[in-house]
C-alpha positions as CSV (number, residue, x, y, z in Angstrom):
1,M,33.6,-17.6,18.9
2,V,34.4,-13.9,19.4
3,I,32.0,-11.0,18.9
4,S,32.5,-7.3,18.6
5,V,30.1,-5.4,20.7
6,L,29.0,-1.7,20.7
7,V,28.3,-0.9,24.3
8,E,25.6,1.4,25.6
9,I,27.9,4.4,26.5
10,A,27.1,7.3,24.2
11,N,30.4,9.2,24.8
12,K,32.4,9.7,21.6
13,N,35.5,8.5,23.5
14,V,34.0,5.0,23.8
15,D,32.4,5.1,20.3
16,K,34.1,1.9,19.1
17,L,33.7,-1.9,19.2
18,F,35.0,-4.1,22.0
19,D,35.7,-7.8,21.6
20,Y,34.2,-10.5,23.9
21,K,34.5,-14.3,24.0
22,V,31.3,-16.2,23.6
23,P,30.8,-19.2,26.0
24,S,30.0,-22.4,24.1
25,S,26.5,-22.5,25.7
26,L,25.6,-19.2,24.0
27,E,27.1,-19.7,20.6
28,D,23.9,-21.0,18.9
29,Q,22.0,-17.9,20.1
30,I,24.5,-15.3,18.7
31,K,23.4,-13.2,15.7
32,I,24.5,-9.8,14.4
33,G,22.0,-7.2,15.5
34,L,21.1,-8.9,18.9
35,R,21.6,-7.3,22.3
36,V,23.9,-8.9,24.8
37,L,24.9,-8.4,28.4
38,V,28.7,-7.9,28.9
39,P,31.1,-6.9,31.6
40,F,32.7,-3.4,31.0
41,A,35.3,-2.1,33.4
42,S,33.6,-2.5,36.8
43,R,30.1,-2.5,35.3
44,T,27.7,-4.7,33.5
45,L,26.4,-3.1,30.2
46,E,24.1,-3.9,27.4
47,G,25.3,-3.7,23.8
48,F,24.7,-4.7,20.2
49,V,26.5,-7.5,18.4
50,L,28.0,-5.9,15.2
51,K,30.6,-8.6,14.2
52,I,31.1,-12.3,14.6
53,K,34.6,-13.8,14.1
54,E,36.8,-16.7,15.1
55,K,39.4,-14.7,17.0
56,S,40.2,-11.2,18.2
57,E,42.9,-9.0,16.6
58,E,43.7,-7.7,20.1
59,D,46.4,-9.4,22.0
60,V,44.5,-9.4,25.3
61,S,42.6,-12.0,27.3
62,L,38.9,-11.4,26.5
63,K,36.0,-11.2,28.9
64,E,33.0,-13.4,28.3
65,V,29.5,-12.5,27.3
66,L,27.2,-12.8,30.2
67,A,23.9,-13.3,28.5
68,V,22.0,-12.9,25.2
69,L,19.0,-10.7,25.7
70,D,17.0,-11.3,22.5
71,Q,15.6,-14.2,20.6
72,N,15.1,-12.3,17.4
73,V,17.4,-9.8,15.7
74,I,16.7,-6.2,16.9
75,L,18.6,-4.3,14.2
76,N,18.5,-5.9,10.8
77,D,21.2,-5.3,8.1
78,E,19.5,-2.2,6.7
79,L,19.1,-0.5,10.1
80,L,22.7,-1.3,11.0
81,D,23.9,0.4,7.8
82,L,21.5,3.3,8.4
83,G,22.9,3.9,11.9
84,K,26.4,4.0,10.6
85,W,25.4,6.5,7.9
86,L,23.5,8.6,10.5
87,A,26.5,8.7,12.8
88,K,28.7,10.1,10.1
89,K,26.0,12.5,8.9
90,T,25.3,14.1,12.3
91,L,28.8,13.5,13.9
92,S,27.1,11.5,16.7
93,S,28.1,8.4,18.5
94,L,27.0,5.2,16.8
95,I,25.1,3.9,19.9
96,S,23.0,7.1,20.0
97,C,22.0,6.5,16.4
98,Y,20.9,2.9,17.1
99,Q,19.1,3.9,20.3
100,V,17.0,6.5,18.5
101,M,15.6,3.7,16.3
102,L,14.2,1.7,19.1
103,P,11.3,1.9,21.6
104,K,12.3,2.6,25.2
105,A,11.9,-1.1,26.2
106,L,14.6,-2.2,23.7
107,K,17.1,0.6,24.1
108,A,20.4,-0.7,25.6
109,K,20.1,0.6,29.2
110,K,20.0,-0.7,32.7
111,G,16.9,-0.6,34.9
112,S,13.4,-1.9,34.6
113,Q,12.3,-2.9,31.2
114,V,8.8,-3.1,29.7
115,S,7.6,-6.7,29.6
116,K,5.3,-8.5,27.3
117,K,1.6,-8.7,28.2
118,Y,-0.1,-12.0,28.6
119,E,-3.7,-13.1,28.9
120,K,-5.3,-16.3,30.2
121,V,-6.5,-18.7,27.5
122,Y,-8.4,-22.0,27.9
123,V,-7.6,-24.7,25.4
124,I,-9.9,-27.8,25.1
125,H,-8.6,-31.3,24.9
126,R,-11.2,-33.0,22.9
127,E,-9.8,-36.6,23.2
128,V,-10.4,-36.5,27.0
129,S,-13.7,-38.3,28.0
130,C,-15.0,-38.2,31.5
131,P,-18.3,-37.7,33.2
132,L,-19.4,-34.0,33.1
133,T,-22.2,-32.2,35.0
134,E,-24.7,-30.2,33.1
135,G,-23.0,-26.9,34.0
136,Q,-19.6,-28.3,32.8
137,K,-21.2,-29.5,29.5
138,E,-22.5,-25.9,29.0
139,I,-18.8,-24.7,29.2
140,V,-17.6,-27.3,26.8
141,Q,-20.3,-26.3,24.3
142,C,-18.7,-22.9,24.1
143,F,-15.7,-24.6,22.4
144,E,-17.8,-26.0,19.5
145,K,-16.3,-23.7,16.9
146,K,-13.0,-22.8,18.6
147,D,-10.2,-24.9,20.3
148,A,-9.2,-21.9,22.5
149,L,-11.1,-19.2,24.2
150,K,-9.9,-16.2,26.2
151,R,-10.9,-15.8,29.9
152,G,-13.0,-12.8,28.9
153,E,-15.0,-14.9,26.4
154,L,-15.9,-17.2,29.3
155,S,-16.7,-14.4,31.8
156,S,-20.2,-15.8,32.5
157,F,-18.6,-18.8,34.2
158,S,-16.9,-18.8,37.6
159,K,-13.2,-19.5,37.8
160,A,-13.9,-22.4,40.2
161,R,-16.0,-24.2,37.5
162,L,-13.2,-23.6,34.9
163,D,-10.6,-24.9,37.4
164,T,-12.6,-28.1,37.8
165,L,-12.4,-28.8,34.1
166,V,-8.7,-28.0,34.1
167,K,-8.2,-30.6,36.9
168,K,-10.1,-33.2,34.9
169,G,-7.8,-32.6,31.9
170,V,-10.7,-31.3,29.7
171,L,-9.3,-27.8,29.6
172,E,-5.8,-26.5,29.8
173,E,-5.0,-23.0,31.1
174,V,-2.2,-21.3,29.2
175,L,-0.8,-17.8,29.0
176,E,-1.0,-16.2,25.5
177,E,0.9,-13.0,24.6
178,V,-1.5,-10.2,23.7
179,Y,-0.9,-6.7,22.2
180,R,-2.0,-3.7,24.3
181,L,-3.4,-1.8,21.3
182,Q,-6.4,-3.2,19.5
183,Y,-7.7,-2.0,16.2
184,D,-11.3,-1.8,15.1
185,T,-11.7,-3.8,11.9
186,T,-15.5,-3.4,11.6
187,Q,-15.3,0.0,9.8
188,S,-15.3,0.3,6.0
189,Y,-13.9,3.0,3.8
190,D,-15.3,4.0,0.4
191,L,-12.7,5.8,-1.7
192,S,-13.5,7.5,-4.9
193,L,-10.8,9.8,-6.2
194,T,-11.3,13.0,-8.1
195,E,-9.7,13.4,-11.5
196,E,-7.0,15.6,-9.9
197,Q,-6.3,12.9,-7.3
198,E,-6.2,10.1,-9.9
199,K,-3.7,12.2,-12.0
200,A,-1.5,12.8,-8.9
201,V,-1.5,9.1,-8.1
202,E,-0.6,8.2,-11.7
203,E,2.2,10.7,-11.9
204,I,3.8,9.3,-8.7
205,L,3.4,5.7,-9.7
206,Q,4.7,6.1,-13.2
207,G,7.3,8.8,-12.5
208,S,11.0,8.0,-12.6
209,S,12.0,10.2,-9.6
210,S,12.7,8.8,-6.2
211,C,11.2,11.8,-4.4
212,Y,7.9,13.6,-5.1
213,L,6.6,16.9,-3.7
214,L,2.8,16.7,-3.5
215,H,1.8,20.4,-3.3
216,G,-1.9,20.5,-2.6
217,V,-4.1,23.3,-1.1
218,T,-5.7,22.6,2.2
219,G,-8.8,20.3,1.6
220,S,-7.5,19.0,-1.7
221,G,-7.5,15.4,-0.5
222,K,-3.8,14.6,-0.1
223,T,-4.6,11.9,2.5
224,E,-6.7,10.0,-0.1
225,V,-3.8,10.2,-2.5
226,Y,-1.5,8.8,0.2
227,M,-3.9,5.9,0.9
228,E,-4.3,5.0,-2.7
229,L,-0.5,5.0,-3.2
230,I,-0.1,2.7,-0.2
231,A,-2.9,0.4,-1.5
232,M,-1.1,0.1,-4.8
233,A,2.2,-0.7,-3.1
234,L,0.4,-3.4,-1.1
235,K,-0.8,-5.0,-4.3
236,A,2.8,-5.2,-5.4
237,G,3.8,-6.8,-2.1
238,K,5.4,-3.6,-0.8
239,K,4.9,-2.0,2.7
240,S,4.8,1.7,3.6
241,I,5.5,4.2,6.3
242,M,3.2,7.2,6.8
243,L,4.7,10.0,8.8
244,V,2.7,12.9,10.3
245,P,3.7,15.7,12.6
246,E,3.0,14.9,16.3
247,I,0.2,17.5,16.5
248,S,-1.4,16.1,13.4
249,L,-1.5,12.5,14.6
250,T,-5.2,12.7,15.4
251,P,-7.8,9.9,15.8
252,Q,-9.2,11.1,12.5
253,M,-6.2,10.1,10.6
254,L,-5.8,6.7,12.4
255,K,-9.5,5.9,11.9
256,R,-9.3,6.5,8.1
257,F,-6.3,4.3,7.8
258,Q,-7.9,1.7,10.0
259,A,-11.0,1.6,7.9
260,R,-8.9,1.2,4.8
261,F,-6.2,-1.2,5.9
262,G,-7.7,-2.9,9.0
263,D,-5.5,-4.3,11.7
264,R,-2.5,-4.5,9.4
265,I,-1.5,-1.0,10.5
266,A,0.7,0.0,13.5
267,A,0.9,3.3,15.3
268,L,4.2,4.8,16.7
269,H,4.0,8.1,18.5
270,S,4.6,9.7,21.9
271,S,1.0,9.4,23.1
272,L,1.5,5.6,23.4
273,S,2.7,4.1,26.6
274,D,6.1,2.3,26.7
275,G,4.3,-1.0,26.6
276,E,2.1,-0.1,23.6
277,R,5.2,1.2,21.7
278,Y,7.0,-2.0,22.5
279,D,4.1,-4.2,21.2
280,E,3.7,-2.2,18.1
281,W,7.5,-2.3,17.3
282,R,7.5,-6.1,17.7
283,R,4.4,-6.5,15.5
284,I,6.3,-4.5,12.8
285,A,9.5,-6.5,13.2
286,R,7.6,-9.8,13.1
287,G,6.1,-8.9,9.7
288,E,2.5,-8.6,11.0
289,V,2.1,-5.0,9.7
290,D,1.8,-3.5,6.3
291,V,1.5,0.2,7.1
292,V,3.2,2.1,9.9
293,I,1.7,5.5,10.9
294,G,3.6,7.7,13.2
295,A,5.6,10.7,14.1
296,R,9.3,11.4,13.4
297,S,10.9,8.3,14.9
298,A,8.6,6.0,12.9
299,V,10.9,6.6,9.9
300,F,13.1,3.9,11.6
301,A,10.3,1.3,11.7
302,P,11.8,-2.1,10.9
303,L,9.6,-2.8,7.9
304,K,11.1,-4.7,5.0
305,D,10.2,-4.4,1.3
306,L,9.4,-0.8,1.5
307,G,7.3,0.8,-1.3
308,F,6.6,4.3,0.0
309,I,7.7,6.6,2.8
310,I,5.2,9.5,3.0
311,L,5.7,12.6,5.0
312,D,2.5,14.6,5.5
313,E,2.8,18.3,6.3
314,E,6.4,18.0,5.3
315,H,7.1,21.7,6.2
316,S,6.6,20.9,9.9
317,D,9.7,21.5,12.1
318,S,8.8,18.4,14.2
319,Y,10.5,16.3,11.5
320,K,13.9,17.5,12.8
321,Q,15.1,16.1,16.0
322,E,16.5,18.8,18.3
323,S,18.5,16.4,20.5
324,I,21.4,14.1,19.6
325,P,21.4,12.6,17.0
326,R,20.0,15.7,15.3
327,Y,18.5,13.9,12.3
328,D,15.9,15.1,9.8
329,A,13.3,12.5,9.0
330,R,13.2,13.7,5.4
331,E,16.9,12.9,4.9
332,V,16.5,9.6,6.6
333,A,13.6,8.7,4.4
334,L,15.6,9.5,1.3
335,K,18.4,7.3,2.6
336,R,16.2,4.4,3.5
337,I,14.6,4.1,0.0
338,Q,18.0,3.6,-1.6
339,Y,18.0,0.2,0.1
340,Y,14.8,-0.9,-1.8
341,P,14.6,-0.9,-5.6
342,K,11.7,1.3,-6.9
343,A,10.8,2.6,-3.4
344,K,9.8,6.3,-3.3
345,V,9.4,9.2,-0.9
346,V,6.4,11.5,-1.1
347,L,6.5,14.9,0.7
348,G,3.1,16.4,1.0
349,S,2.1,20.0,2.1
350,A,0.0,23.0,1.2
351,T,3.0,25.1,2.3
352,P,6.2,23.2,1.4
353,T,9.5,24.3,2.9
354,L,11.4,26.6,0.6
355,E,14.2,24.0,0.4
356,S,11.8,21.3,-0.9
357,Y,10.0,23.6,-3.4
358,A,13.3,24.9,-4.7
359,R,14.5,21.3,-5.3
360,A,11.2,20.5,-7.1
361,K,11.7,23.6,-9.3
362,K,15.2,22.4,-10.2
363,H,13.8,18.8,-10.9
364,V,15.7,17.2,-8.0
365,F,12.3,16.3,-6.7
366,Q,9.3,15.8,-9.0
367,L,6.5,18.3,-8.4
368,V,2.9,17.0,-8.3
369,E,0.1,19.6,-7.9
370,L,-3.4,19.4,-6.3
371,P,-4.5,23.1,-6.9
372,H,-8.2,22.7,-6.0
373,R,-10.3,21.6,-3.0
374,V,-12.2,18.3,-3.3
375,N,-15.7,18.5,-5.0
376,G,-15.1,22.1,-6.1
377,R,-15.4,23.5,-2.6
378,R,-14.2,27.0,-2.3
379,L,-11.3,28.1,-0.1
380,P,-12.5,30.3,2.8
381,T,-12.8,34.0,2.6
382,V,-10.0,35.7,4.6
383,T,-10.4,39.1,6.2
384,L,-7.5,41.1,7.7
385,I,-8.3,43.1,10.8
386,D,-6.0,46.0,11.4
387,M,-5.6,46.1,15.1
388,N,-3.9,49.5,14.9
389,Q,-7.3,50.8,14.0
390,E,-9.4,48.4,16.0
391,I,-7.5,48.8,19.3
392,K,-9.7,51.8,20.3
393,R,-13.0,49.8,20.0
394,S,-11.8,46.3,20.6
395,K,-12.8,44.4,23.8
396,G,-9.9,42.7,25.5
397,H,-7.9,41.0,22.8
398,F,-10.9,40.6,20.4
399,S,-11.8,43.1,17.6
400,S,-15.4,44.0,17.3
401,T,-15.3,42.4,13.8
402,L,-14.2,39.0,15.2
403,L,-16.7,39.1,18.1
404,E,-19.6,39.8,15.7
405,A,-18.4,36.9,13.4
406,L,-18.3,34.6,16.4
407,K,-21.8,35.7,17.5
408,E,-23.2,34.9,14.0
409,C,-21.4,31.6,13.9
410,F,-23.1,30.5,17.2
411,E,-26.5,31.7,16.0
412,R,-26.1,29.4,12.9
413,E,-25.1,26.5,15.4
414,E,-21.7,26.2,13.7
415,Q,-18.3,25.8,15.3
416,A,-15.2,28.0,15.4
417,I,-11.4,27.4,15.8
418,L,-9.3,30.2,17.5
419,L,-5.5,30.3,17.3
420,L,-3.2,32.0,19.7
421,N,0.3,30.6,19.4
422,R,1.2,31.3,23.1
423,R,0.1,29.3,26.1
424,G,-0.4,30.5,29.7
425,Y,-2.4,33.4,31.0
426,S,0.1,36.2,30.2
427,T,3.6,36.3,28.9
428,V,5.2,38.3,31.7
429,I,4.7,39.7,35.2
430,S,6.1,43.2,35.5
431,C,6.2,46.0,38.1
432,R,4.5,49.2,37.1
433,N,6.7,51.2,39.6
434,C,10.3,50.1,38.8
435,G,9.9,47.9,35.7
436,Y,11.1,44.7,37.4
437,V,10.4,41.5,35.4
438,E,10.3,38.1,37.0
439,K,12.8,35.8,35.3
440,C,13.8,32.1,35.6
441,P,16.8,31.7,38.0
442,H,18.1,28.9,35.8
443,C,17.4,30.2,32.3
444,D,17.7,33.6,30.5
445,I,14.0,33.9,30.0
446,T,11.0,35.6,31.6
447,L,8.5,33.4,33.5
448,T,5.0,32.9,32.1
449,Y,2.0,33.4,34.3
450,H,-0.5,30.5,34.6
451,K,-3.6,31.7,36.3
452,S,-5.3,28.3,36.8
453,S,-2.3,27.1,39.0
454,K,-1.5,30.7,40.3
455,M,2.1,30.0,39.3
456,L,4.9,31.5,37.2
457,R,6.5,28.9,35.0
458,C,9.6,28.6,32.8
459,H,8.7,26.9,29.5
460,Y,12.3,25.7,29.1
461,C,13.2,24.0,32.3
462,G,9.8,23.7,34.0
463,Y,10.8,25.8,37.1
464,G,7.8,27.2,38.9
465,T,7.2,29.7,41.7
466,P,4.1,31.4,43.2
467,I,3.4,35.0,42.2
468,P,4.9,37.3,44.7
469,K,2.4,39.6,46.5
470,V,4.7,42.6,46.1
471,C,7.6,43.5,43.8
472,P,10.7,41.7,44.9
473,S,12.8,44.7,43.8
474,C,11.0,47.9,45.1
475,H,8.6,46.1,47.4
476,E,5.6,48.0,46.1
477,D,2.2,46.5,45.5
478,S,2.4,47.3,41.7
479,L,2.8,44.0,39.8
480,Q,0.8,43.6,36.6
481,D,0.5,40.9,34.0
482,L,1.3,41.9,30.4
483,G,0.9,40.0,27.1
484,V,-1.6,37.3,26.5
485,G,-1.8,33.5,26.4
486,T,-4.5,31.0,25.6
487,E,-5.6,30.9,29.3
488,K,-6.5,34.6,29.2
489,I,-8.3,34.3,25.9
490,E,-10.4,31.5,27.3
491,E,-11.3,33.7,30.2
492,E,-12.3,36.6,27.9
493,L,-14.4,34.2,25.7
494,K,-16.4,33.2,28.8
495,T,-17.1,36.9,29.5
496,F,-18.2,37.7,25.9
497,F,-20.1,34.4,25.3
498,P,-21.2,33.0,28.7
499,Q,-23.2,30.2,27.0
500,A,-20.4,29.1,24.6
501,R,-18.7,25.8,25.3
502,V,-14.9,26.3,25.0
503,L,-12.2,23.6,24.7
504,R,-8.6,24.8,25.2
505,M,-5.9,22.8,23.4
506,D,-2.3,23.5,24.5
507,V,0.6,21.8,26.2
508,D,-1.0,22.4,29.6
509,T,-4.3,20.7,28.8
510,M,-2.8,18.0,26.7
511,S,-0.4,16.5,29.2
512,R,-2.6,13.5,30.2
513,K,-2.6,10.3,28.1
514,G,-5.6,10.3,25.8
515,A,-6.4,14.0,26.4
516,H,-5.8,14.9,22.7
517,E,-8.1,12.1,21.4
518,K,-10.8,12.9,24.0
519,M,-10.9,16.6,23.1
520,I,-10.9,16.0,19.3
521,N,-13.8,13.5,19.7
522,S,-15.7,15.8,21.9
523,F,-15.4,18.7,19.3
524,Q,-16.3,16.3,16.5
525,K,-19.5,15.4,18.3
526,K,-20.4,19.1,18.6
527,E,-20.0,19.0,22.4
528,A,-18.2,22.4,22.2
529,D,-18.6,25.6,20.2
530,I,-15.0,26.8,20.2
531,L,-11.7,25.0,19.9
532,L,-9.1,27.4,21.2
533,G,-5.4,26.5,21.1
534,T,-1.8,27.0,20.1
535,Q,-0.4,25.7,16.8
536,M,-1.9,22.2,17.7
537,V,-5.2,23.4,16.2
538,A,-3.6,24.5,12.9
539,K,-2.9,21.2,11.2
540,G,-4.4,17.8,10.6
541,L,-7.9,18.6,11.8
542,D,-11.0,18.1,9.7
543,F,-14.4,19.2,11.1
544,A,-17.3,19.5,8.8
545,N,-19.1,22.0,11.1
546,V,-16.2,24.5,11.5
547,T,-17.0,27.6,9.4
548,L,-15.0,30.2,11.3
549,V,-11.3,30.4,12.1
550,G,-9.9,33.4,14.0
551,V,-6.2,34.2,14.7
552,I,-6.0,36.4,17.7
553,N,-2.5,37.7,16.9
554,A,-1.2,36.9,13.5
555,D,2.1,38.6,14.2
556,T,3.3,36.4,17.1
557,S,5.8,34.3,15.0
558,L,7.0,37.3,13.0
559,M,8.6,38.6,16.2
560,I,10.9,35.7,16.5
561,P,14.5,36.8,15.7
562,D,15.1,34.1,13.1
563,F,15.5,34.1,9.3
564,R,12.6,31.6,9.0
565,S,10.1,33.8,11.0
566,S,8.2,34.9,7.8
567,E,8.0,31.3,6.5
568,V,6.8,30.1,9.9
569,T,4.1,32.8,9.9
570,F,2.9,32.1,6.4
571,D,2.8,28.4,7.0
572,L,0.8,28.7,10.3
573,L,-1.7,31.2,8.9
574,S,-2.3,29.2,5.7
575,Q,-2.7,26.0,7.6
576,V,-5.1,27.2,10.2
577,A,-7.1,29.0,7.6
578,G,-7.5,25.7,5.9
579,R,-9.5,24.3,8.8
580,S,-12.5,26.4,7.8
581,G,-15.2,25.5,5.3
582,R,-14.1,21.9,4.6
583,S,-17.6,20.6,3.9
584,E,-20.5,22.2,2.1
585,K,-20.7,25.2,4.4
586,E,-18.8,28.3,3.4
587,G,-15.8,29.1,5.5
588,R,-14.6,32.5,6.9
589,V,-11.2,33.4,8.4
590,Y,-10.1,36.4,10.3
591,F,-6.5,37.4,11.0
592,Q,-6.0,40.1,13.7
593,T,-2.7,41.8,12.9
594,Y,-0.7,44.9,13.5
595,N,1.3,44.2,10.3
596,K,-1.4,43.9,7.6
597,D,1.1,44.9,4.9
598,H,3.7,42.3,5.7
599,Y,4.1,40.0,2.7
600,A,3.8,36.8,4.8
601,I,0.4,37.9,6.1
602,R,-0.8,39.4,2.8
603,Y,0.0,36.3,0.8
604,A,-1.5,34.0,3.5
605,K,-4.7,36.0,3.1
606,E,-4.6,35.4,-0.7
607,N,-3.6,31.8,-0.2
608,N,-0.8,32.5,-2.7
609,Y,2.2,30.2,-1.9
610,L,4.0,30.9,-5.2
611,K,4.0,34.7,-4.6
612,F,5.3,34.2,-1.0
613,Y,8.0,31.8,-2.3
614,Q,9.2,34.3,-4.8
615,E,9.3,37.1,-2.3
616,E,11.0,35.1,0.4
617,M,13.6,33.6,-2.0
618,K,14.8,37.1,-3.0
619,I,15.5,37.8,0.7
620,R,17.1,34.4,1.3
621,K,19.4,34.9,-1.8
622,M,20.4,38.4,-0.7
623,M,21.1,37.4,2.9
624,K,22.8,34.1,1.9
625,Y,20.5,31.8,3.7
626,P,18.9,28.4,2.7
627,P,18.2,27.2,0.2
628,Y,21.0,29.2,-1.4
629,Y,23.5,28.4,1.4
630,Y,23.8,25.5,3.8
631,L,24.0,26.3,7.6
632,V,25.8,24.7,10.5
633,L,25.1,25.9,14.1
634,C,28.0,25.3,16.5
635,T,27.0,25.8,20.2
636,L,29.5,25.7,23.1
637,A,28.0,25.3,26.5
638,S,29.4,25.3,30.0
639,K,28.5,26.0,33.6
640,N,31.3,28.5,33.5
641,Q,30.5,31.5,31.3
642,E,34.2,32.6,30.8
643,E,35.2,29.0,29.9
644,A,32.4,28.8,27.3
645,L,33.4,32.1,25.6
646,K,37.1,31.2,25.6
647,E,36.4,27.8,23.8
648,T,34.0,29.5,21.4
649,K,36.8,31.9,20.4
650,R,39.2,28.9,20.0
651,C,36.7,27.3,17.6
652,E,36.4,30.6,15.7
653,K,40.2,30.6,15.1
654,V,40.0,27.0,13.8
655,F,37.2,27.8,11.4
656,Q,39.0,31.0,10.2
657,K,42.2,28.9,9.5
658,Y,40.7,25.8,7.9
659,L,37.3,26.7,6.4
660,D,38.3,29.1,3.6
661,Q,35.1,28.9,1.6
662,T,32.8,29.4,4.6
663,I,31.1,32.6,5.9
664,L,31.5,32.7,9.7
665,L,29.0,34.5,12.0
666,G,29.8,35.0,15.7
667,P,30.7,34.2,18.3
668,T,27.5,35.5,19.9
669,P,25.4,34.5,22.9
670,A,22.8,31.9,22.0
671,S,19.2,33.2,21.7
672,I,18.5,31.6,25.1
673,F,21.9,32.5,26.6
674,K,21.4,30.7,29.9
675,K,19.4,27.5,30.0
676,Q,19.2,25.2,33.1
677,N,22.2,27.0,34.6
678,I,24.3,26.4,31.4
679,Y,25.8,29.3,29.5
680,R,25.7,29.0,25.7
681,Y,27.6,30.7,22.9
682,Q,27.3,30.0,19.2
683,L,29.0,30.2,15.8
684,I,27.1,30.0,12.6
685,L,28.7,28.6,9.4
686,K,27.3,29.4,6.0
687,Y,28.6,27.6,2.9
688,Q,27.9,26.3,-0.5
689,Y,31.0,24.2,-1.1
690,Q,33.5,23.2,1.6
691,D,35.2,19.9,1.0
692,N,36.9,19.6,4.4
693,L,33.9,20.7,6.5
694,Y,33.2,17.2,8.0
695,E,36.9,16.6,8.6
696,V,37.3,19.9,10.6
697,L,34.1,19.5,12.5
698,G,34.8,15.9,13.3
699,K,38.1,16.7,14.8
700,L,36.6,19.3,17.0
701,V,33.9,16.9,18.1
702,D,36.5,14.4,19.1
703,Y,38.5,17.0,20.9
704,Y,35.6,18.2,23.0
705,A,34.5,14.7,23.8
706,S,37.4,14.7,26.3
707,N,36.6,18.1,27.7
708,Y,34.3,17.8,30.7
709,K,34.0,21.5,31.3
710,V,32.7,22.6,27.8
711,K,30.3,20.7,25.5
712,L,30.3,21.2,21.8
713,E,27.0,20.7,19.9
714,I,26.9,20.6,16.1
715,D,23.6,21.0,14.3
716,F,23.6,20.6,10.5
717,H,20.7,22.5,8.7
718,P,19.4,24.0,12.0
719,L,15.7,25.0,12.0
720,H,16.3,27.8,14.5
721,L,19.3,30.0,15.2
């Protein structure tokens, strides 16, 4: 037997299959989709079996497979085909596309691997009869209803007493595999849909489209629609994947699904340990799971017989992977359902991407609307605070209007959420005397001041340095902090409201495992008055006692030099406003802004998605941006700045010669020109039709795979330029 193996090297030069001879002792174990250990050059590598044949077409003496690493198939036929499609779609190596589908413990790589977890179990042998003491009889009586009990269920008995029964042959001590995550199945969930929700469910179940855009205002009950669709799929013997943005993967969502579907759910997200992800993945692969809930990579969950793939908050940029392979979970979902007859994709959002809404308007997707909040609850009242006028009487970064609203909120014993989409204490340390600004030595970006650690940090590479006592340039004692981050806002809140209990939710406070869940639960139990944070607080949260939402600086994302900045601003403001007034209590929202007349802010205040869509589409059409044009971002990176620029100009000439229907922008320095001591230049391609695009880009990718000085990165449909 000969097998063709894809080895673990992600370099495009080695992106091909290598033949190996299978020793007769391993032939019975070999299956397509398993991992094997093979010799490669002077190393030992892992790889995936992709073909089985009788002999090799190559006229060489073949090396032998060293070991088979799996009992069960790791990549089934569907996932194998999906990986090949993804490699072509993103111009990535095939092995990188397979590795992105798997938990860390199963990725083809050397080093320590996560192992299965085992627990001691005692099994009774009822046919054994021998004299027992009263104490031993007491232990045996515990086995009246069960043949096996875990050690924890016998914790009232000493190990010595149990060992005695093992020696007598009455009990047998065995190790049983256990899963690290346990689900609470004692909860119940009563679901009664509104007329609007029932209509939405019916439209999706009866519709002929393969993709549905569920456009529902915040608080309209999209989650209930998702769960009902999943339940209906289960009745038909079909399973489902439920994707949520990482920041929205809250205990609230998991608890609702747990109450509805019990322990037949599995979770896949970055907050899990490697061992927990390994267990969950194996449960899914073994067919022990009906519903998978997770972030972006959960779209690859090895479920069979799919009925639905649902993406909540479909506008979120977390559905696009920024590292190789740069896939979009929405595109992967649409590809996966082609493998299963009658399977459907549902994209849900209060603020859909312009691309998705445009497709729905053109009937590529089917549009389903939920225009009202559940039980007739009103959307919150939104007030714009013009900081150009307020700046004279504002205190710190708070307008007098927002401070008064917070005071009234606390007096009513209600809770507030405050958003500032910038972490740290201040955004820059600058010299009043000479204008010096402290920058990262490895990246082309200013360092952010974090007061709690008294450090300046780079939010790109993690570099940190203590704050200098004097200006490194002019040596004067004239350093000042400018700008504002969540840490400074927290400090100001404690000054204005000393009795208020504040929870700060950002990357700095959420780094520990379980921190997110702990903070959400604490706020849910009313152990804090204010939840302050970055965009983490804007989506996926549902607190009945939150009646006030304040945005400290509604203009932050408008300042990003990117064609999507208005869309990002509208989405963020609309989403965070939707956290207010979600129960019987009336909600209020305050946007502090220096650009009160900007259409993104104005239409977010009015909660008018359609008006924003129409306004933004005019600009996109005029500027030839998505959804009217497709984009490709080509980045060339090198430690040598001149080398990077030279190769970027070489690519420019290739594009000018061969891509005659494409608009070319650049070359220009990337927005972060220097990142981790690597210089980066970019070219942007805009096109509507270009038949040979993949051919030209593919040849360039192959060419630069052998260039060890300059790296070419291709990003189709980039989110950021």
